[in-house]
C-alpha positions, -999 to 999 in steps of 0.1 A, spaced: -491 -4 153 -511 15 128 -482 37 120 -460 7 114 -486 -8 91 -490 24 71 -452 27 68 -449 -10 57 -477 -5 32 -458 23 15 -427 1 11 -445 -32 3 -477 -32 -18 -505 -51 -1 -536 -66 -18 -563 -76 7 -588 -98 -12 -617 -94 12 -613 -56 12 -610 -55 -26 -640 -79 -33 -663 -78 -2 -694 -89 -22 -676 -120 -33 -665 -130 2 -700 -123 16 -713 -149 -7 -687 -175 1 -658 -168 -23 -649 -171 -59 -661 -199 -81 -629 -200 -101 -595 -184 -97 -573 -184 -127 -537 -173 -126 -501 -179 -136 -482 -181 -103 -446 -171 -102 -421 -199 -99 -396 -184 -75 -381 -195 -42 -386 -173 -11 -349 -171 -4 -326 -144 -15 -302 -158 -41 -269 -139 -37 -257 -147 -73 -290 -135 -88 -291 -104 -65 -256 -93 -74 -257 -104 -110 -262 -69 -124 -254 -49 -93 -219 -63 -87 -207 -90 -112 -175 -96 -92 -196 -108 -62 -220 -127 -84 -192 -145 -102 -171 -153 -71 -155 -187 -73 -175 -201 -44 -198 -192 -16 -170 -185 9 -154 -160 -16 -188 -144 -22 -193 -140 16 -159 -123 20 -168 -98 -8 -202 -92 7 -186 -86 42 -165 -58 26 -196 -40 11 -203 -17 41 -170 1 36 -166 -3 -1 -202 3 -13 -225 12 16 -255 19 -6 -253 -16 -21 -247 -31 13 -279 -15 26 -298 -26 -5 -286 -62 1 -295 -61 38 -330 -48 30 -336 -74 3 -323 -101 27 -346 -89 55 -376 -88 31 -370 -124 20 -365 -136 56 -396 -118 68 -417 -132 39 -404 -167 46 -413 -163 83 -448 -151 75 -454 -180 52 -440 -206 76 -456 -194 109 -484 -171 99 -510 -199 98 -522 -189 64 -503 -216 44 -505 -248 64 -498 -270 33 -473 -249 14 -454 -232 43 -429 -259 48 -395 -268 35 -379 -249 7 -409 -227 -2 -416 -220 -38 -441 -193 -45 -462 -214 -70 -471 -237 -40 -484 -209 -18 -502 -192 -47 -520 -225 -55 -529 -229 -18 -541 -192 -17 -562 -197 -48 -578 -228 -33 -586 -208 -1 -603 -181 -22 -628 -205 -37 
């Protein structure tokens, strides 16, 4: 498990608030948390992903046409196919963590937008 955690930490940067600010958490948390949360959905948007990587896929006439082009990627562009699968996996894993991890009981529902979970996290830090 430790090996997997170290491997994941090299791929995905982690920031652990209590480890970074132990003195703050020993005294009950922050008095104020100020930030500008990102306004993004935790769902891979195919058109956005392929926008600069493969405009033909991004500009496909509809979702079905886009899916057909994506299905051809493993043979036509295996590097892009792997990049897409990795990005899709990361988005799905993040969504699952937010939904079932127990850390975001208020914001981890429905179509998750990052600003909601940031706001809930800031509230928890105080």
